N, C-alpha and C positions, 0 to 999 in steps of 0.2 A: 504494500500500500504506500509506503513512504517513497519508494522509487518513482512512483507516478508523478510526484511533485517536481521532479527534475527533468520531465520530458520537454523537448523543445516546444515552444509556443505553437508553432505551426501544427505539430502532431496533435497537441491537445485540442486545438480548434477543429481539426479534421475529425477527431473522435466525437466532439460535441455535435458537429454537423450531421454525422452519420447517425448518432443516437437520436437526434431530433427528428431526422427524416424517418427513421424507423417508427418512432412514437407517433408521428403524424399519420403514417399509413395505418397504424393499428387503431387509431381512435377516430378515423373518418371513413367508415365503410361506405360502399356505394349504396345509393338508395335502392330499395327492393325492386321498384318498377322502372327506375331511371327517370331523369328529367324533372325532379322535384323542384329544382331551382327555377324552373320555368312554369310552375303550376299556376293555373288560372281558375277563375270562377269558384265553384263550390269546393273544389279540391284545395285551393289556396286558403280559403276560410277555415277548412277543417284542419289543415296543417298549422295554420296560425293559432288556432284556439286549442289544438291538441286533443280535440274530442270529435268523434264521429257518432252520430245518433243512428241507431240501428233498430228496426222494427222486428219483433218476433211474436209468434203466437204460442204462448206456453202451454197450450192444450194439446200439443202434438209430441208426446214422448215416443221414441227416444230422440226425435229431432230437437225438441225444445220443451222444457217444463221448469216450473219453479220448485226447487227443493225446499220443502217446508221446514226442514231442520236447520239448513244453513241460510235460508232466505236468498239464495243465489240461483240464477238461471243456469241450467245445464243441459247438455245434449249435443248431438252432432252439429247442428246449425250454430249453436252457441260457440262451440269450439272453433268452427270455421270462421265465424265473424271475429272472434277474439284474435285469431291468427292473422287475419287480414289487417286488423287494426295494429297489431304488434309490428307487422312488416311496414306499415305506414308510419310508425312511430307515434301513434295516438291511442287514446283510451276510448272504450265503448260506453255510450250512454244509451240504455235500453228504453224503447217505447213499445207498448203492447196494444196497438189498435186491432180492431176486428179484421178478419181476413178479407172481407169484401171491400173494406176501405183501402187495404193495401193493394189489392189487384185493380182497383178502379182508377188509380192514379190521382192526380190533383191532391197531393199530400199537404199542400199549403205550408211547406217547409217545416212540418212538425217532426220529420225524421229524414235522414239523408240516404239511407240504403236499406234494402230488405234482404236479409239472408234467411229465407223461410221456405226452402224447398219448393220454389215456384217454377211451374212449367211455362215455357215460352209458347204463347199462342198468338195468332195474328191479331185478335182483339186486344190482348194485353199489350202487344208491341206497338199499338197505336198511341198508347199513353205512357209506356214504360220503355226504358232502355235496359239491355241485358248483357251480362258477361257471357263468355263460353260456359257450357254446363260444368258444374263442379262435381255432380254425381248423377246417377240414373237409378230410378226405382221401378219395380213392377207394381201395377195396380191389381189388387186381388179381391176376392169375394170371401166374406165370412158369414156364417150362419150360427144360430144358437147351438150350443154343445149337444142339446137333446134332439136336434133335427136329424131326420133319417130320410127325408124326401128329396133334398137337394144334393145331387152328386155330379150332375152335368150342368154347368152354368149356362151353356148354350141353349138348353131346353127347359130346365127346371125352374128358372126364374122369370119366365115370360108371365107378365101380368101380376107379379108379386110385389109386395111392399119393400122397396129397397131404399135404405137410408144413405145419404151422401151429404157432404158439405155443400151448402148452396153456392152456386156460381163458380164451383171449382171444376177441375177437369173430369172428375167422376160424374158430376151432374151433367156436364156436356156430353160425356160418353153415352149416358143413358138416353139423352135427347137425340143422339146420333148426329150431333153438330160439332163434335170435337175436331179441331185441326191443330196439328203441331208440325211446323216446317220439317220436311224430310221424313216424316213418319206416315204410315198407312194403318188403317184400323179395320178390324172385322167386328162390326157392331152385332154381337151375338145375342143380346138380350132384347126381346121385343115387348113393347107396350108395358114397360115397368111402371108401377105406381110409385112415382118418385117422391120421397119424403126428404125435404131439404132441412139441414141443420146449420147452426152457427159454426160448429166444428165437427170433425170426425169423431172426436171423443164423446160428444153428446149423442151422436148416432149409435156408437158402440154401447153406450150406457143403456139406451132404449132397447137395443137388441138383447142385452144381458137380462132384461126383465122376463124373458121367456120366449119360446119358439112361437112366433106369430102373434105375440101379445101386442106389440106395437109395430114390429118389423119382422120381415122374413129373412132379410139379409142386409149387409152393409158392404159397400165398396170403398176401399181406402188403400193407402200405400201398404204394401206387404210388411215393411218394418213396423208400422204403426199397429197393424193387426197382431203381429207376433208379440209386440211389446205388451199389448192388452192381455193376451193369453198368459204371458209370463207373470203378469200382475194379478192373475187369478180370475179374470173375466171369463164367464162360462160361454165362450164362443170358440169356433174352430174355422180354419181356412179350408175352403173346398176348391177343387179343380185347379187348373193352371191359371196364371195371370191373364187378365183380359187385354192388357196392353202395357207398354213400357213407355216411360217418359223421362226426358232430360230436364234437369232442374238447375236453375241459374240464379245469380244475384241480380236484383232489380233496382232501378233508379227512376225517379219521377222526371219525365221529360219537361214537365211544367214547373220545375223548381225555379225560384226567382233568380238564383245564380246559375250560370251555365254548368250543367253536370258533365259535359263531354270529357274533360280531362280526368274527372273522377272515375267515370266509366272505363276509360282507357287504363288508368292506373290499377284499378281493382281487377280488370281483365288480365293484365300482365301478372298480377300476383296470383290469381287463380291458375294461370298457366304454370307459374313457378311451382306452386303447391302440387300440381299434377306431376311435374318433372322430378321434383326432389322426394316424392313419396309421402309427403305430409297428409294429403287427402286420403291416400290408401290407409295410412296408419290410423287416422281418425275414423274411417269407415270400419276398420277391423275392431277398433275400440268400442264403437257404439252398436254395430250391426253384426259383428262376428264374421263378416265377409266383405270382399272388396266390391263396392258398388260404383266405383269411379270410372269404369269403362263401359262403353255402350253395349247393351245386350240386344241382340237381334231377336225380334219377336217371331 
């Protein structure tokens, strides 16, 4: 240590410069999506305030629910939103509007982004912008655990009381009006007596009351139905999935501040999370399988 005191001044300065350069490289990592220094509109405001407001519907475990013990939101969508925020260098502030308000657009700047397992449809794309899909889910049918008459969803549900979330893709599927870019559908259920609900969870609760008591069946995302079974709901999944859907992060086209740079930034982060395996890891954590690649129906 003492010998260092007698190094030539030039050598000491060289060491200081090298160490300083190394420290500078270590403490200034590249932005996750790049181009933050040129952020505009809504993205700039979010980065300046350090907060992004994200909507979630906590009635959809394992995608999103409120843990009554911790008072914290948890689930696949919650983890995805938090990871996006971390890579942007901001914190999440949660909002919990109803699903129909989220999909309708016109958010009036009450939240900035929806990470809520939303399917891209032409109608929604008129008012919302979307990232590339961050995962894909099968839509499946469940009946009461005591049911013995529904085994083939293509024939046994015709004219039956089927519960779905109002104005969601399952509702549109039963109406035979569902459109998803790049996807084709076989509308195998005819003349269903559609019962609309505020959430899938409410529909599942009514199905749990008894076989045919209020509902004969429910259509929902397979992970949601399996999660209900795991929590003791007296229901069972029947048949094969009726369709598959890509799910994306959404933004309000009508936001007061231009959302274009935010959409691009989050889209880049979603791509990174696919490439580095983060989305696969989160899917395995919450679903026990990798739902991050497209499944052909």
